C-alpha positions, 0 to 999 in steps of 0.5 A: 810275375807271380808272387807266392807269399808265405806267412811264418807263424807259431805259438804254444800248443795246448798239447803237442799231440794237437794243432790247437794254440794255447792262446791265439792272442800270443801267436808269434808272427815271424813275417811274410816272405816272398818265396818258400825258401826264405820262409823255410829258413825263417821257420827253421830258425824259429823251430830251432830256437824253441826246440827245448819247448815241446809245446811250441810249433811254427808253421808256414802258411802258403798265402798264395793258395788263398783264393776267392772261389767265386772269382774266375781267377784270384789276384794271386794267380798270373793272368794269361 
C-alpha cells in the first residue's frame, strides 16, 4: 500500500501578494496527515480560524511527491 503523506503548515506572510513568510521560526506546523482529505480538512480549519488576518496563509505540502531523483524509485513509491 502506498502512503501519501501531506504536511499542513502556515504562518504570517510579509505581504499578502507574495508567498514569503515574515518569520520562518514562527511557522505553525499543523501536522502530517495520511491522505489529502484529512489534510484538506485540517488546512480548511486553520484557514477559517485565521480568516480575519490577511497576512496568514496555510498550505498543504505533498510529502509523497518528494523523491530522490538519483534513485530508480523513491521510498514513497509502491514497488512493483
